[in-house]
mmCIF file of the N, C-alpha and C atoms, coordinates in Angstrom:
data_MODEL
# 
_entry.id   MODEL 
# 
loop_
_atom_site.group_PDB 
_atom_site.id 
_atom_site.type_symbol 
_atom_site.label_atom_id 
_atom_site.label_alt_id 
_atom_site.label_comp_id 
_atom_site.label_asym_id 
_atom_site.label_entity_id 
_atom_site.label_seq_id 
_atom_site.pdbx_PDB_ins_code 
_atom_site.Cartn_x 
_atom_site.Cartn_y 
_atom_site.Cartn_z 
_atom_site.occupancy 
_atom_site.B_iso_or_equiv 
_atom_site.pdbx_formal_charge 
_atom_site.auth_seq_id 
_atom_site.auth_comp_id 
_atom_site.auth_asym_id 
_atom_site.auth_atom_id 
_atom_site.pdbx_PDB_model_num 
ATOM 1   N N  . UNK A 1 1  ? 19.404 -57.923 -9.298  1.00 0.00 ? 1  UNK A N  1 
ATOM 2   C CA . UNK A 1 1  ? 21.227 -58.330 -8.778  1.00 0.00 ? 1  UNK A CA 1 
ATOM 3   C C  . UNK A 1 1  ? 20.049 -58.175 -7.520  1.00 0.00 ? 1  UNK A C  1 
ATOM 4   N N  . UNK A 1 2  ? 19.856 -58.425 -6.709  1.00 0.00 ? 2  UNK A N  1 
ATOM 5   C CA . UNK A 1 2  ? 19.579 -59.102 -5.813  1.00 0.00 ? 2  UNK A CA 1 
ATOM 6   C C  . UNK A 1 2  ? 19.494 -60.034 -6.076  1.00 0.00 ? 2  UNK A C  1 
ATOM 7   N N  . UNK A 1 3  ? 19.170 -61.133 -5.858  1.00 0.00 ? 3  UNK A N  1 
ATOM 8   C CA . UNK A 1 3  ? 19.589 -62.351 -6.478  1.00 0.00 ? 3  UNK A CA 1 
ATOM 9   C C  . UNK A 1 3  ? 20.624 -63.064 -6.555  1.00 0.00 ? 3  UNK A C  1 
ATOM 10  N N  . UNK A 1 4  ? 21.400 -62.009 -6.786  1.00 0.00 ? 4  UNK A N  1 
ATOM 11  C CA . UNK A 1 4  ? 22.921 -62.865 -7.716  1.00 0.00 ? 4  UNK A CA 1 
ATOM 12  C C  . UNK A 1 4  ? 23.661 -62.233 -6.350  1.00 0.00 ? 4  UNK A C  1 
ATOM 13  N N  . UNK A 1 5  ? 23.862 -60.937 -5.562  1.00 0.00 ? 5  UNK A N  1 
ATOM 14  C CA . UNK A 1 5  ? 24.299 -60.724 -4.334  1.00 0.00 ? 5  UNK A CA 1 
ATOM 15  C C  . UNK A 1 5  ? 23.510 -61.468 -3.086  1.00 0.00 ? 5  UNK A C  1 
ATOM 16  N N  . UNK A 1 6  ? 22.289 -61.627 -3.356  1.00 0.00 ? 6  UNK A N  1 
ATOM 17  C CA . UNK A 1 6  ? 22.522 -62.915 -2.309  1.00 0.00 ? 6  UNK A CA 1 
ATOM 18  C C  . UNK A 1 6  ? 22.377 -64.487 -2.020  1.00 0.00 ? 6  UNK A C  1 
ATOM 19  N N  . UNK A 1 7  ? 23.284 -64.787 -3.732  1.00 0.00 ? 7  UNK A N  1 
ATOM 20  C CA . UNK A 1 7  ? 23.347 -66.309 -4.312  1.00 0.00 ? 7  UNK A CA 1 
ATOM 21  C C  . UNK A 1 7  ? 25.268 -66.157 -3.996  1.00 0.00 ? 7  UNK A C  1 
ATOM 22  N N  . UNK A 1 8  ? 24.862 -64.557 -4.294  1.00 0.00 ? 8  UNK A N  1 
ATOM 23  C CA . UNK A 1 8  ? 27.398 -64.589 -4.643  1.00 0.00 ? 8  UNK A CA 1 
ATOM 24  C C  . UNK A 1 8  ? 27.832 -64.039 -3.278  1.00 0.00 ? 8  UNK A C  1 
ATOM 25  N N  . UNK A 1 9  ? 26.872 -63.518 -2.112  1.00 0.00 ? 9  UNK A N  1 
ATOM 26  C CA . UNK A 1 9  ? 27.522 -62.464 -1.408  1.00 0.00 ? 9  UNK A CA 1 
ATOM 27  C C  . UNK A 1 9  ? 28.436 -62.901 -0.874  1.00 0.00 ? 9  UNK A C  1 
ATOM 28  N N  . UNK A 1 10 ? 28.574 -63.901 0.144   1.00 0.00 ? 10 UNK A N  1 
ATOM 29  C CA . UNK A 1 10 ? 29.247 -64.741 1.351   1.00 0.00 ? 10 UNK A CA 1 
ATOM 30  C C  . UNK A 1 10 ? 30.676 -65.014 0.029   1.00 0.00 ? 10 UNK A C  1 
ATOM 31  N N  . UNK A 1 11 ? 30.590 -65.631 -0.672  1.00 0.00 ? 11 UNK A N  1 
ATOM 32  C CA . UNK A 1 11 ? 31.346 -65.612 -1.136  1.00 0.00 ? 11 UNK A CA 1 
ATOM 33  C C  . UNK A 1 11 ? 32.309 -64.224 -1.607  1.00 0.00 ? 11 UNK A C  1 
ATOM 34  N N  . UNK A 1 12 ? 32.045 -63.625 -2.479  1.00 0.00 ? 12 UNK A N  1 
ATOM 35  C CA . UNK A 1 12 ? 32.160 -62.540 -2.555  1.00 0.00 ? 12 UNK A CA 1 
ATOM 36  C C  . UNK A 1 12 ? 32.979 -61.776 -1.713  1.00 0.00 ? 12 UNK A C  1 
ATOM 37  N N  . UNK A 1 13 ? 32.149 -61.704 0.359   1.00 0.00 ? 13 UNK A N  1 
ATOM 38  C CA . UNK A 1 13 ? 33.006 -60.919 0.836   1.00 0.00 ? 13 UNK A CA 1 
ATOM 39  C C  . UNK A 1 13 ? 34.167 -62.328 1.396   1.00 0.00 ? 13 UNK A C  1 
ATOM 40  N N  . UNK A 1 14 ? 33.876 -63.445 1.477   1.00 0.00 ? 14 UNK A N  1 
ATOM 41  C CA . UNK A 1 14 ? 35.392 -64.027 1.824   1.00 0.00 ? 14 UNK A CA 1 
ATOM 42  C C  . UNK A 1 14 ? 36.082 -64.370 0.959   1.00 0.00 ? 14 UNK A C  1 
ATOM 43  N N  . UNK A 1 15 ? 36.464 -63.902 -0.599  1.00 0.00 ? 15 UNK A N  1 
ATOM 44  C CA . UNK A 1 15 ? 37.532 -63.500 -1.816  1.00 0.00 ? 15 UNK A CA 1 
ATOM 45  C C  . UNK A 1 15 ? 37.818 -62.091 -1.132  1.00 0.00 ? 15 UNK A C  1 
ATOM 46  N N  . UNK A 1 16 ? 37.124 -61.063 -0.470  1.00 0.00 ? 16 UNK A N  1 
ATOM 47  C CA . UNK A 1 16 ? 38.118 -59.671 -0.390  1.00 0.00 ? 16 UNK A CA 1 
ATOM 48  C C  . UNK A 1 16 ? 37.997 -60.385 0.900   1.00 0.00 ? 16 UNK A C  1 
ATOM 49  N N  . UNK A 1 17 ? 37.634 -61.057 1.482   1.00 0.00 ? 17 UNK A N  1 
ATOM 50  C CA . UNK A 1 17 ? 38.718 -61.045 3.206   1.00 0.00 ? 17 UNK A CA 1 
ATOM 51  C C  . UNK A 1 17 ? 39.830 -62.058 3.224   1.00 0.00 ? 17 UNK A C  1 
ATOM 52  N N  . UNK A 1 18 ? 40.144 -62.947 2.153   1.00 0.00 ? 18 UNK A N  1 
ATOM 53  C CA . UNK A 1 18 ? 41.664 -63.699 1.980   1.00 0.00 ? 18 UNK A CA 1 
ATOM 54  C C  . UNK A 1 18 ? 42.154 -63.236 0.628   1.00 0.00 ? 18 UNK A C  1 
ATOM 55  N N  . UNK A 1 19 ? 41.696 -61.554 0.017   1.00 0.00 ? 19 UNK A N  1 
ATOM 56  C CA . UNK A 1 19 ? 42.985 -60.923 -0.461  1.00 0.00 ? 19 UNK A CA 1 
ATOM 57  C C  . UNK A 1 19 ? 43.940 -59.833 0.514   1.00 0.00 ? 19 UNK A C  1 
ATOM 58  N N  . UNK A 1 20 ? 42.826 -59.864 1.395   1.00 0.00 ? 20 UNK A N  1 
ATOM 59  C CA . UNK A 1 20 ? 43.315 -58.668 2.700   1.00 0.00 ? 20 UNK A CA 1 
ATOM 60  C C  . UNK A 1 20 ? 43.966 -60.247 3.564   1.00 0.00 ? 20 UNK A C  1 
ATOM 61  N N  . UNK A 1 21 ? 43.790 -60.744 3.766   1.00 0.00 ? 21 UNK A N  1 
ATOM 62  C CA . UNK A 1 21 ? 44.737 -61.336 4.168   1.00 0.00 ? 21 UNK A CA 1 
ATOM 63  C C  . UNK A 1 21 ? 45.957 -61.733 3.023   1.00 0.00 ? 21 UNK A C  1 
ATOM 64  N N  . UNK A 1 22 ? 46.085 -62.247 2.408   1.00 0.00 ? 22 UNK A N  1 
ATOM 65  C CA . UNK A 1 22 ? 46.951 -62.400 1.329   1.00 0.00 ? 22 UNK A CA 1 
ATOM 66  C C  . UNK A 1 22 ? 48.193 -61.402 1.492   1.00 0.00 ? 22 UNK A C  1 
ATOM 67  N N  . UNK A 1 23 ? 47.000 -60.127 1.323   1.00 0.00 ? 23 UNK A N  1 
ATOM 68  C CA . UNK A 1 23 ? 47.987 -58.893 1.343   1.00 0.00 ? 23 UNK A CA 1 
ATOM 69  C C  . UNK A 1 23 ? 49.140 -58.330 2.780   1.00 0.00 ? 23 UNK A C  1 
ATOM 70  N N  . UNK A 1 24 ? 47.943 -59.053 3.812   1.00 0.00 ? 24 UNK A N  1 
ATOM 71  C CA . UNK A 1 24 ? 49.116 -58.785 5.160   1.00 0.00 ? 24 UNK A CA 1 
ATOM 72  C C  . UNK A 1 24 ? 50.143 -60.302 4.523   1.00 0.00 ? 24 UNK A C  1 
ATOM 73  N N  . UNK A 1 25 ? 50.194 -61.561 4.413   1.00 0.00 ? 25 UNK A N  1 
ATOM 74  C CA . UNK A 1 25 ? 50.916 -62.472 4.166   1.00 0.00 ? 25 UNK A CA 1 
ATOM 75  C C  . UNK A 1 25 ? 52.022 -62.401 3.641   1.00 0.00 ? 25 UNK A C  1 
ATOM 76  N N  . UNK A 1 26 ? 51.714 -61.661 2.226   1.00 0.00 ? 26 UNK A N  1 
ATOM 77  C CA . UNK A 1 26 ? 52.628 -60.533 1.333   1.00 0.00 ? 26 UNK A CA 1 
ATOM 78  C C  . UNK A 1 26 ? 53.598 -59.989 1.944   1.00 0.00 ? 26 UNK A C  1 
ATOM 79  N N  . UNK A 1 27 ? 53.467 -59.177 3.682   1.00 0.00 ? 27 UNK A N  1 
ATOM 80  C CA . UNK A 1 27 ? 53.806 -57.772 3.974   1.00 0.00 ? 27 UNK A CA 1 
ATOM 81  C C  . UNK A 1 27 ? 54.572 -58.147 4.257   1.00 0.00 ? 27 UNK A C  1 
ATOM 82  N N  . UNK A 1 28 ? 54.274 -60.060 5.121   1.00 0.00 ? 28 UNK A N  1 
ATOM 83  C CA . UNK A 1 28 ? 55.428 -60.156 6.827   1.00 0.00 ? 28 UNK A CA 1 
ATOM 84  C C  . UNK A 1 28 ? 56.025 -61.024 5.815   1.00 0.00 ? 28 UNK A C  1 
ATOM 85  N N  . UNK A 1 29 ? 56.877 -60.372 5.676   1.00 0.00 ? 29 UNK A N  1 
ATOM 86  C CA . UNK A 1 29 ? 58.207 -61.077 4.858   1.00 0.00 ? 29 UNK A CA 1 
ATOM 87  C C  . UNK A 1 29 ? 59.373 -61.998 5.807   1.00 0.00 ? 29 UNK A C  1 
ATOM 88  N N  . UNK A 1 30 ? 59.593 -61.627 7.234   1.00 0.00 ? 30 UNK A N  1 
ATOM 89  C CA . UNK A 1 30 ? 60.497 -62.739 7.713   1.00 0.00 ? 30 UNK A CA 1 
ATOM 90  C C  . UNK A 1 30 ? 59.178 -62.984 9.647   1.00 0.00 ? 30 UNK A C  1 
ATOM 91  N N  . UNK A 1 31 ? 57.926 -62.789 9.129   1.00 0.00 ? 31 UNK A N  1 
ATOM 92  C CA . UNK A 1 31 ? 57.672 -63.287 10.688  1.00 0.00 ? 31 UNK A CA 1 
ATOM 93  C C  . UNK A 1 31 ? 57.393 -64.778 10.444  1.00 0.00 ? 31 UNK A C  1 
ATOM 94  N N  . UNK A 1 32 ? 56.884 -65.265 11.084  1.00 0.00 ? 32 UNK A N  1 
ATOM 95  C CA . UNK A 1 32 ? 56.525 -66.641 11.930  1.00 0.00 ? 32 UNK A CA 1 
ATOM 96  C C  . UNK A 1 32 ? 54.668 -66.108 11.125  1.00 0.00 ? 32 UNK A C  1 
ATOM 97  N N  . UNK A 1 33 ? 54.251 -65.355 11.679  1.00 0.00 ? 33 UNK A N  1 
ATOM 98  C CA . UNK A 1 33 ? 52.631 -65.680 10.841  1.00 0.00 ? 33 UNK A CA 1 
ATOM 99  C C  . UNK A 1 33 ? 52.656 -65.600 9.135   1.00 0.00 ? 33 UNK A C  1 
ATOM 100 N N  . UNK A 1 34 ? 53.605 -65.382 8.727   1.00 0.00 ? 34 UNK A N  1 
ATOM 101 C CA . UNK A 1 34 ? 53.645 -65.499 7.396   1.00 0.00 ? 34 UNK A CA 1 
ATOM 102 C C  . UNK A 1 34 ? 52.880 -66.963 6.881   1.00 0.00 ? 34 UNK A C  1 
ATOM 103 N N  . UNK A 1 35 ? 53.085 -67.801 7.427   1.00 0.00 ? 35 UNK A N  1 
ATOM 104 C CA . UNK A 1 35 ? 52.457 -69.082 7.012   1.00 0.00 ? 35 UNK A CA 1 
ATOM 105 C C  . UNK A 1 35 ? 50.969 -69.473 7.714   1.00 0.00 ? 35 UNK A C  1 
ATOM 106 N N  . UNK A 1 36 ? 50.353 -69.226 9.012   1.00 0.00 ? 36 UNK A N  1 
ATOM 107 C CA . UNK A 1 36 ? 49.631 -69.161 9.327   1.00 0.00 ? 36 UNK A CA 1 
ATOM 108 C C  . UNK A 1 36 ? 48.876 -68.517 8.231   1.00 0.00 ? 36 UNK A C  1 
ATOM 109 N N  . UNK A 1 37 ? 48.903 -66.967 7.650   1.00 0.00 ? 37 UNK A N  1 
ATOM 110 C CA . UNK A 1 37 ? 47.870 -66.020 7.246   1.00 0.00 ? 37 UNK A CA 1 
ATOM 111 C C  . UNK A 1 37 ? 48.115 -66.201 5.079   1.00 0.00 ? 37 UNK A C  1 
ATOM 112 N N  . UNK A 1 38 ? 48.839 -67.745 5.019   1.00 0.00 ? 38 UNK A N  1 
ATOM 113 C CA . UNK A 1 38 ? 48.443 -68.369 3.827   1.00 0.00 ? 38 UNK A CA 1 
ATOM 114 C C  . UNK A 1 38 ? 47.883 -69.249 3.951   1.00 0.00 ? 38 UNK A C  1 
ATOM 115 N N  . UNK A 1 39 ? 47.734 -70.400 4.462   1.00 0.00 ? 39 UNK A N  1 
ATOM 116 C CA . UNK A 1 39 ? 46.829 -71.269 5.777   1.00 0.00 ? 39 UNK A CA 1 
ATOM 117 C C  . UNK A 1 39 ? 45.435 -70.249 5.644   1.00 0.00 ? 39 UNK A C  1 
ATOM 118 N N  . UNK A 1 40 ? 44.833 -69.213 6.094   1.00 0.00 ? 40 UNK A N  1 
ATOM 119 C CA . UNK A 1 40 ? 43.686 -68.858 6.263   1.00 0.00 ? 40 UNK A CA 1 
ATOM 120 C C  . UNK A 1 40 ? 43.138 -69.117 4.491   1.00 0.00 ? 40 UNK A C  1 
ATOM 121 N N  . UNK A 1 41 ? 44.380 -68.033 4.306   1.00 0.00 ? 41 UNK A N  1 
ATOM 122 C CA . UNK A 1 41 ? 43.844 -67.794 2.732   1.00 0.00 ? 41 UNK A CA 1 
ATOM 123 C C  . UNK A 1 41 ? 43.715 -69.516 2.177   1.00 0.00 ? 41 UNK A C  1 
ATOM 124 N N  . UNK A 1 42 ? 43.837 -70.013 2.462   1.00 0.00 ? 42 UNK A N  1 
ATOM 125 C CA . UNK A 1 42 ? 43.738 -71.782 1.470   1.00 0.00 ? 42 UNK A CA 1 
ATOM 126 C C  . UNK A 1 42 ? 42.099 -72.350 2.034   1.00 0.00 ? 42 UNK A C  1 
ATOM 127 N N  . UNK A 1 43 ? 42.897 -72.043 3.225   1.00 0.00 ? 43 UNK A N  1 
ATOM 128 C CA . UNK A 1 43 ? 40.880 -72.066 3.407   1.00 0.00 ? 43 UNK A CA 1 
ATOM 129 C C  . UNK A 1 43 ? 39.906 -71.538 3.723   1.00 0.00 ? 43 UNK A C  1 
ATOM 130 N N  . UNK A 1 44 ? 39.921 -70.362 3.379   1.00 0.00 ? 44 UNK A N  1 
ATOM 131 C CA . UNK A 1 44 ? 39.685 -69.454 2.725   1.00 0.00 ? 44 UNK A CA 1 
ATOM 132 C C  . UNK A 1 44 ? 38.581 -69.865 1.278   1.00 0.00 ? 44 UNK A C  1 
ATOM 133 N N  . UNK A 1 45 ? 39.956 -70.517 0.019   1.00 0.00 ? 45 UNK A N  1 
ATOM 134 C CA . UNK A 1 45 ? 39.182 -70.770 -1.207  1.00 0.00 ? 45 UNK A CA 1 
ATOM 135 C C  . UNK A 1 45 ? 39.035 -72.019 -0.770  1.00 0.00 ? 45 UNK A C  1 
ATOM 136 N N  . UNK A 1 46 ? 38.591 -73.022 0.342   1.00 0.00 ? 46 UNK A N  1 
ATOM 137 C CA . UNK A 1 46 ? 38.113 -74.100 -0.040  1.00 0.00 ? 46 UNK A CA 1 
ATOM 138 C C  . UNK A 1 46 ? 36.458 -73.654 1.154   1.00 0.00 ? 46 UNK A C  1 
ATOM 139 N N  . UNK A 1 47 ? 37.027 -73.418 1.175   1.00 0.00 ? 47 UNK A N  1 
ATOM 140 C CA . UNK A 1 47 ? 35.479 -72.627 2.272   1.00 0.00 ? 47 UNK A CA 1 
ATOM 141 C C  . UNK A 1 47 ? 34.100 -72.316 1.027   1.00 0.00 ? 47 UNK A C  1 
ATOM 142 N N  . UNK A 1 48 ? 34.839 -71.166 0.035   1.00 0.00 ? 48 UNK A N  1 
ATOM 143 C CA . UNK A 1 48 ? 34.578 -70.750 -1.257  1.00 0.00 ? 48 UNK A CA 1 
ATOM 144 C C  . UNK A 1 48 ? 34.421 -72.634 -2.030  1.00 0.00 ? 48 UNK A C  1 
ATOM 145 N N  . UNK A 1 49 ? 34.234 -73.306 -1.956  1.00 0.00 ? 49 UNK A N  1 
ATOM 146 C CA . UNK A 1 49 ? 34.609 -74.787 -2.555  1.00 0.00 ? 49 UNK A CA 1 
ATOM 147 C C  . UNK A 1 49 ? 33.373 -75.332 -1.941  1.00 0.00 ? 49 UNK A C  1 
ATOM 148 N N  . UNK A 1 50 ? 33.551 -75.167 -0.505  1.00 0.00 ? 50 UNK A N  1 
ATOM 149 C CA . UNK A 1 50 ? 31.853 -75.712 -0.062  1.00 0.00 ? 50 UNK A CA 1 
ATOM 150 C C  . UNK A 1 50 ? 30.685 -74.648 0.080   1.00 0.00 ? 50 UNK A C  1 
ATOM 151 N N  . UNK A 1 51 ? 31.119 -74.075 0.158   1.00 0.00 ? 51 UNK A N  1 
ATOM 152 C CA . UNK A 1 51 ? 29.713 -72.842 -0.651  1.00 0.00 ? 51 UNK A CA 1 
ATOM 153 C C  . UNK A 1 51 ? 28.990 -73.710 -1.902  1.00 0.00 ? 51 UNK A C  1 
ATOM 154 N N  . UNK A 1 52 ? 29.657 -73.304 -2.963  1.00 0.00 ? 52 UNK A N  1 
ATOM 155 C CA . UNK A 1 52 ? 29.750 -74.330 -4.421  1.00 0.00 ? 52 UNK A CA 1 
ATOM 156 C C  . UNK A 1 52 ? 28.987 -75.324 -4.261  1.00 0.00 ? 52 UNK A C  1 
ATOM 157 N N  . UNK A 1 53 ? 29.523 -76.393 -4.017  1.00 0.00 ? 53 UNK A N  1 
ATOM 158 C CA . UNK A 1 53 ? 29.106 -77.401 -3.035  1.00 0.00 ? 53 UNK A CA 1 
ATOM 159 C C  . UNK A 1 53 ? 28.325 -78.099 -2.805  1.00 0.00 ? 53 UNK A C  1 
ATOM 160 N N  . UNK A 1 54 ? 27.667 -77.096 -1.227  1.00 0.00 ? 54 UNK A N  1 
ATOM 161 C CA . UNK A 1 54 ? 26.105 -77.777 -0.430  1.00 0.00 ? 54 UNK A CA 1 
ATOM 162 C C  . UNK A 1 54 ? 25.246 -76.802 -2.244  1.00 0.00 ? 54 UNK A C  1 
ATOM 163 N N  . UNK A 1 55 ? 25.651 -75.241 -2.092  1.00 0.00 ? 55 UNK A N  1 
ATOM 164 C CA . UNK A 1 55 ? 24.525 -74.738 -3.345  1.00 0.00 ? 55 UNK A CA 1 
ATOM 165 C C  . UNK A 1 55 ? 24.564 -75.801 -4.164  1.00 0.00 ? 55 UNK A C  1 
ATOM 166 N N  . UNK A 1 56 ? 24.883 -76.602 -5.037  1.00 0.00 ? 56 UNK A N  1 
ATOM 167 C CA . UNK A 1 56 ? 24.995 -77.186 -5.743  1.00 0.00 ? 56 UNK A CA 1 
ATOM 168 C C  . UNK A 1 56 ? 24.188 -78.083 -5.398  1.00 0.00 ? 56 UNK A C  1 
ATOM 169 N N  . UNK A 1 57 ? 24.542 -79.273 -4.410  1.00 0.00 ? 57 UNK A N  1 
ATOM 170 C CA . UNK A 1 57 ? 23.894 -80.163 -3.426  1.00 0.00 ? 57 UNK A CA 1 
ATOM 171 C C  . UNK A 1 57 ? 22.041 -80.481 -3.345  1.00 0.00 ? 57 UNK A C  1 
ATOM 172 N N  . UNK A 1 58 ? 22.294 -78.367 -2.614  1.00 0.00 ? 58 UNK A N  1 
ATOM 173 C CA . UNK A 1 58 ? 20.861 -78.221 -3.057  1.00 0.00 ? 58 UNK A CA 1 
ATOM 174 C C  . UNK A 1 58 ? 20.087 -77.988 -4.323  1.00 0.00 ? 58 UNK A C  1 
ATOM 175 N N  . UNK A 1 59 ? 20.891 -77.255 -4.670  1.00 0.00 ? 59 UNK A N  1 
ATOM 176 C CA . UNK A 1 59 ? 19.973 -77.586 -6.332  1.00 0.00 ? 59 UNK A CA 1 
ATOM 177 C C  . UNK A 1 59 ? 19.059 -78.628 -7.068  1.00 0.00 ? 59 UNK A C  1 
ATOM 178 N N  . UNK A 1 60 ? 20.357 -79.857 -7.163  1.00 0.00 ? 60 UNK A N  1 
ATOM 179 C CA . UNK A 1 60 ? 19.768 -81.135 -7.216  1.00 0.00 ? 60 UNK A CA 1 
ATOM 180 C C  . UNK A 1 60 ? 18.989 -81.779 -6.320  1.00 0.00 ? 60 UNK A C  1 
ATOM 181 N N  . UNK A 1 61 ? 19.071 -81.207 -5.115  1.00 0.00 ? 61 UNK A N  1 
ATOM 182 C CA . UNK A 1 61 ? 17.774 -82.240 -4.648  1.00 0.00 ? 61 UNK A CA 1 
ATOM 183 C C  . UNK A 1 61 ? 16.624 -80.966 -4.562  1.00 0.00 ? 61 UNK A C  1 
ATOM 184 N N  . UNK A 1 62 ? 16.242 -80.218 -4.818  1.00 0.00 ? 62 UNK A N  1 
ATOM 185 C CA . UNK A 1 62 ? 15.198 -79.150 -5.311  1.00 0.00 ? 62 UNK A CA 1 
ATOM 186 C C  . UNK A 1 62 ? 14.997 -79.785 -6.612  1.00 0.00 ? 62 UNK A C  1 
ATOM 187 N N  . UNK A 1 63 ? 16.203 -80.120 -7.494  1.00 0.00 ? 63 UNK A N  1 
ATOM 188 C CA . UNK A 1 63 ? 15.427 -80.506 -8.989  1.00 0.00 ? 63 UNK A CA 1 
ATOM 189 C C  . UNK A 1 63 ? 14.495 -81.572 -8.974  1.00 0.00 ? 63 UNK A C  1 
ATOM 190 N N  . UNK A 1 64 ? 15.516 -82.687 -7.784  1.00 0.00 ? 64 UNK A N  1 
ATOM 191 C CA . UNK A 1 64 ? 14.995 -83.798 -7.878  1.00 0.00 ? 64 UNK A CA 1 
ATOM 192 C C  . UNK A 1 64 ? 13.240 -84.484 -6.754  1.00 0.00 ? 64 UNK A C  1 
ATOM 193 N N  . UNK A 1 65 ? 13.138 -82.486 -6.152  1.00 0.00 ? 65 UNK A N  1 
ATOM 194 C CA . UNK A 1 65 ? 11.723 -83.268 -5.971  1.00 0.00 ? 65 UNK A CA 1 
ATOM 195 C C  . UNK A 1 65 ? 10.776 -82.423 -6.166  1.00 0.00 ? 65 UNK A C  1 
ATOM 196 N N  . UNK A 1 66 ? 10.949 -81.508 -7.353  1.00 0.00 ? 66 UNK A N  1 
ATOM 197 C CA . UNK A 1 66 ? 10.154 -81.310 -8.071  1.00 0.00 ? 66 UNK A CA 1 
ATOM 198 C C  . UNK A 1 66 ? 9.586  -81.575 -9.468  1.00 0.00 ? 66 UNK A C  1 
ATOM 199 N N  . UNK A 1 67 ? 11.045 -82.669 -9.523  1.00 0.00 ? 67 UNK A N  1 
ATOM 200 C CA . UNK A 1 67 ? 10.657 -83.686 -10.938 1.00 0.00 ? 67 UNK A CA 1 
ATOM 201 C C  . UNK A 1 67 ? 9.173  -85.212 -9.994  1.00 0.00 ? 67 UNK A C  1 
ATOM 202 N N  . UNK A 1 68 ? 9.211  -85.350 -9.113  1.00 0.00 ? 68 UNK A N  1 
ATOM 203 C CA . UNK A 1 68 ? 9.293  -86.177 -8.549  1.00 0.00 ? 68 UNK A CA 1 
ATOM 204 C C  . UNK A 1 68 ? 7.792  -86.059 -7.660  1.00 0.00 ? 68 UNK A C  1 
ATOM 205 N N  . UNK A 1 69 ? 6.792  -84.461 -7.847  1.00 0.00 ? 69 UNK A N  1 
ATOM 206 C CA . UNK A 1 69 ? 5.751  -83.955 -7.514  1.00 0.00 ? 69 UNK A CA 1 
ATOM 207 C C  . UNK A 1 69 ? 4.862  -83.703 -8.683  1.00 0.00 ? 69 UNK A C  1 
ATOM 208 N N  . UNK A 1 70 ? 5.504  -83.703 -10.351 1.00 0.00 ? 70 UNK A N  1 
ATOM 209 C CA . UNK A 1 70 ? 5.515  -83.695 -11.593 1.00 0.00 ? 70 UNK A CA 1 
ATOM 210 C C  . UNK A 1 70 ? 4.833  -84.958 -11.568 1.00 0.00 ? 70 UNK A C  1 
ATOM 211 N N  . UNK A 1 71 ? 5.777  -85.999 -11.149 1.00 0.00 ? 71 UNK A N  1 
ATOM 212 C CA . UNK A 1 71 ? 6.182  -87.127 -12.078 1.00 0.00 ? 71 UNK A CA 1 
ATOM 213 C C  . UNK A 1 71 ? 4.296  -87.720 -11.090 1.00 0.00 ? 71 UNK A C  1 
ATOM 214 N N  . UNK A 1 72 ? 3.908  -87.578 -9.897  1.00 0.00 ? 72 UNK A N  1 
ATOM 215 C CA . UNK A 1 72 ? 2.658  -88.014 -9.574  1.00 0.00 ? 72 UNK A CA 1 
ATOM 216 C C  . UNK A 1 72 ? 1.265  -87.423 -9.691  1.00 0.00 ? 72 UNK A C  1 
# 
């Protein structure tokens, strides 16, 4: 449980933040800030994608390093 929290806690907090900002954007009907909030929600989604990409990259590098050590 702790490992899952450490791995996905940041992602979960970004999802919660994006949901709150999305609700604020939904409530701002005729405000010029609405599009800025929608942009922030999309940036949050992009941030989650980058976090998973970095995690996958580090996992591949660690796996390659272990494979190299076992071949030596």
